[in-house]
C-alpha atoms as one frame of an Amber mdcrd trajectory, in Angstrom:
protein
  97.171 108.525 108.076  97.586 111.518 105.741  96.057 109.585 102.845  93.203
 108.268 105.001  92.318 111.624 106.477  92.675 113.995 103.531  92.416 112.085
 100.290  89.389 110.443  98.734  91.129 108.471  96.017  90.599 105.064  97.604
  87.195 105.499  99.216  83.498 105.556  98.426  82.683 106.118  94.723  86.367
 106.368  93.757  86.764 102.789  94.962  83.496 101.396  93.536  84.031 103.078
  90.152  86.943 100.719  89.505  84.320  98.022  88.843  81.795 100.584  87.564
  79.307  99.641  90.292  77.323 102.102  92.391  78.842 102.188  95.891  75.583
 101.166  97.635  75.096  98.134  95.398  78.753  97.179  95.833  78.271  97.451
  99.606  75.150  95.266  99.394  77.146  92.603  97.555  79.869  92.695 100.198
  77.405  92.579 103.119  75.703  89.515 101.602  79.120  87.854 101.227  79.935
  88.821 104.830  76.739  87.112 105.987  77.722  83.865 104.285  81.195  83.956
 105.840  80.053  84.572 109.425  77.418  81.846 109.144  80.173  79.446 108.076
  82.266  80.462 111.104  79.641  79.098 113.466  78.659  76.162 111.285  81.974
  74.652 110.157  84.402  72.533 112.155  87.005  74.382 114.227  89.726  73.691
 111.661  87.958  76.025 109.204  87.116  78.816 111.647  90.271  80.837 110.985
  89.701  80.819 107.243  86.196  82.256 107.515  87.236  84.733 110.216  89.927
  86.026 107.868  87.408  86.266 105.007  84.915  88.115 107.236  87.452  90.760
 108.238  88.527  91.075 104.604  84.944  91.983 103.705  84.895  94.521 106.536
  87.970  96.178 105.028  86.169  96.410 101.668  83.200  98.040 103.419  85.617
 100.467 105.068  86.876 101.485 101.622  83.338 101.751 100.245  82.333 103.973
 103.208  78.659 103.088 102.842  76.773 104.281 105.928  73.786 101.977 105.458
  76.122  98.975 105.376  77.230  99.897 108.920  73.592  99.774 110.060  73.093
  96.421 108.330  76.266  94.921 109.819  75.220  96.065 113.317  71.819  94.355
 113.022  73.394  91.221 111.537  75.828  90.913 114.431  73.080  91.423 116.988
  71.016  88.626 115.420  74.029  86.283 115.330  74.906  87.128 118.936  71.343
  86.461 120.125  71.259  83.201 118.164  74.522  81.999 119.689  73.430  82.959
 123.208  70.243  80.931 122.702  72.398  78.007 121.569  74.624  78.513 124.630
  77.727  79.264 122.553  78.383  82.561 124.295  82.195  82.583 124.317  82.585
  82.150 120.567  79.904  84.724 119.797  81.211  87.359 122.227  84.803  86.931
 120.977  83.828  87.407 117.334  81.387  90.218 118.136  84.052  92.121 120.095
  86.510  91.835 117.207  84.034  93.224 114.701  83.012  96.052 117.057  86.672
  97.122 117.243  86.906  97.139 113.437  83.655  99.084 113.032  84.854 101.623
 115.611  87.999 102.145 113.536  85.770 102.700 110.488  83.809 105.450 112.219
  86.763 107.423 113.537  89.176 107.167 110.611  89.283 107.469 106.863  86.560
 108.773 104.608  83.926 106.762 106.492  84.330 109.168 109.417  83.857 112.089
 107.035  80.687 110.475 105.691  79.328 110.194 109.234  80.121 113.872 109.896
  78.381 114.847 106.640  75.085 113.670 108.108  74.881 116.875 110.152  77.417
 119.221 108.520  76.200 121.583 105.805  77.632 121.233 102.287  77.935 123.735
  99.429  74.127 123.829  99.080  73.841 124.837 102.772  72.205 121.501 103.622
  73.453 118.486 105.530  72.968 114.992 104.113  70.053 114.447 106.500  68.415
 117.691 105.344  68.941 116.699 101.698  67.263 113.364 102.379  64.355 115.096
 104.135  63.764 117.344 101.103  64.072 114.360  98.771  61.491 112.291 100.663
  59.168 115.295 101.040  59.258 115.532  97.249  58.509 111.816  96.946  55.459
 112.154  99.213  54.393 115.121  97.088  54.680 112.896  94.001  52.655 110.124
  95.660  49.897 112.622  96.514  49.841 113.778  92.873  49.855 110.241  91.482
  46.931 109.481  89.137  46.156 106.346  91.188  47.005 105.662  94.820  45.966
 102.027  94.400  47.833 101.112  91.206  50.528 103.816  91.182  51.767 106.185
  88.484  53.745 103.637  86.469  57.446 103.597  85.670  57.822 106.539  83.268
  55.150 108.887  84.573  56.319 108.535  88.168  59.713 110.073  87.326  58.053
 113.037  85.617  55.865 113.633  88.676  58.739 113.349  91.133  60.927 115.698
  89.049  58.128 118.267  89.168  58.039 118.009  92.968  61.848 118.276  93.137
  61.681 121.528  91.167  58.892 122.848  93.369  61.043 122.220  96.474  64.188
 123.665  94.870  65.968 120.320  95.030  68.727 119.396  92.571  67.279 115.877
  92.136  65.238 117.054  89.130  68.393 117.720  87.099  69.788 114.267  87.892
  66.508 112.325  87.610  66.866 111.074  91.181  64.636 108.194  92.180  63.018
 107.991  95.624  66.127 106.543  97.296  63.773 104.343  99.291  62.426 101.124
  97.810  59.200 101.248  99.815  58.350 104.787  98.659  59.517 103.977  95.118
  57.183 100.981  94.953  54.298 102.992  96.425  54.806 105.716  93.804  55.199
 103.408  90.808  52.950 100.459  91.721  50.658 101.966  94.316  49.359 100.436
  97.523  48.898  97.042  95.845  52.539  96.932  94.759  53.807  97.977  98.188
  51.557  95.418  99.888  52.881  92.674  97.597  56.510  93.647  98.326  55.953
  93.668 102.096  54.060  90.356 101.997  56.850  88.773  99.957  59.571  89.918
 102.340  57.443  89.049 105.353  56.903  85.543 103.981  60.625  85.048 103.378
  61.417  86.233 106.914  58.716  83.966 108.357  60.079  81.046 106.330  63.555
  81.743 107.671  62.342  81.578 111.279  60.176  78.521 110.624  63.051  76.637
 108.972  65.559  78.011 111.503  67.575  79.287 108.563  69.757  82.082 109.949
  71.288  82.757 106.527  67.870  83.520 105.016  66.872  85.636 108.033  70.046
  87.743 107.817  69.670  88.150 104.055  66.118  89.486 104.357  67.123  91.801
 107.218  69.893  93.165 104.976  67.457  93.901 102.147  64.984  95.456 104.605
  67.740  97.848 105.753  69.140  98.721 102.323  65.616  99.358 101.009  65.336
 102.251 103.489  67.928 104.469 101.789  68.120 103.100  98.237  65.659 102.021
  95.536  67.534  98.748  95.121  65.048  97.136  92.728  65.335 100.014  90.248
  68.549  98.543  88.834  69.168  95.213  87.155  71.890  94.341  89.670  69.525
  94.923  92.590  66.789  92.752  91.073  69.306  90.009  90.288  70.661  90.004
  93.855  67.230  89.978  95.475  65.840  87.206  93.269  68.935  84.993  93.011
  69.942  85.057  96.693  66.458  84.378  97.998  65.761  81.700  95.402  68.983
  79.846  96.230  68.290  80.058  99.959  64.721  78.780  99.573  65.932  75.790
  97.553  68.721  75.235 100.062  66.440  75.076 103.089  64.162  72.618 101.313
  66.898  70.035 101.853  66.853  67.699 104.813  70.109  69.035 106.271  69.705
  71.413 109.236  70.208  75.118 108.487  70.534  76.389 112.020  73.857  78.153
 112.503
């Protein structure tokens, strides 16, 4: 427990840097893989259940090492959706058993290792005399300042000019984000700043359509995938990186083509 409690050589960015991937994007990849594995647990024959249960808990261990807080929120929502789905299908025992196992694992995440430290950092002040929540409040205040100073609320400030405007607001608020060229760390605000109300409306309509399609086709995999992106978009500008765009486009495209088949997609 000494290594888990006092050292950060295996956790968070130290872990994700091995593959040179930002920890949030790495966590998004793992959560999407976790979704596929738990869907297979309830869809495959009993002989394959153990394999996918093992894979699911393996992904949870990776998330523990990544210590991404937003992934915990996403996993919680995913499990609630799966539990509700299984209760509706009258498969309560299987769902409750799996749900209880994951809850135990998530509880271990919160109270041990660097993940617990990350949770505490939400309210504890750092060297800049701000907690992580306070840092995020200043960041988003600066983003709203940038949106107000955008040359067009309808069409946005564009890709390059938006960063200049937001850096100016960072400096005005005494936030270190200007030095590091921080983006909005929220895909909805990022889209509103860069592409305006039209861009944000298009993004929300697209995600709303995909979610509606998932419910209409009874495709739990598509529903969980969109919920995951909805959650990750809250704390990260996912579509600002090539990896984020690739994940969003490729996963949703494959799932749309998949549920066009005649085979049932209900978990």
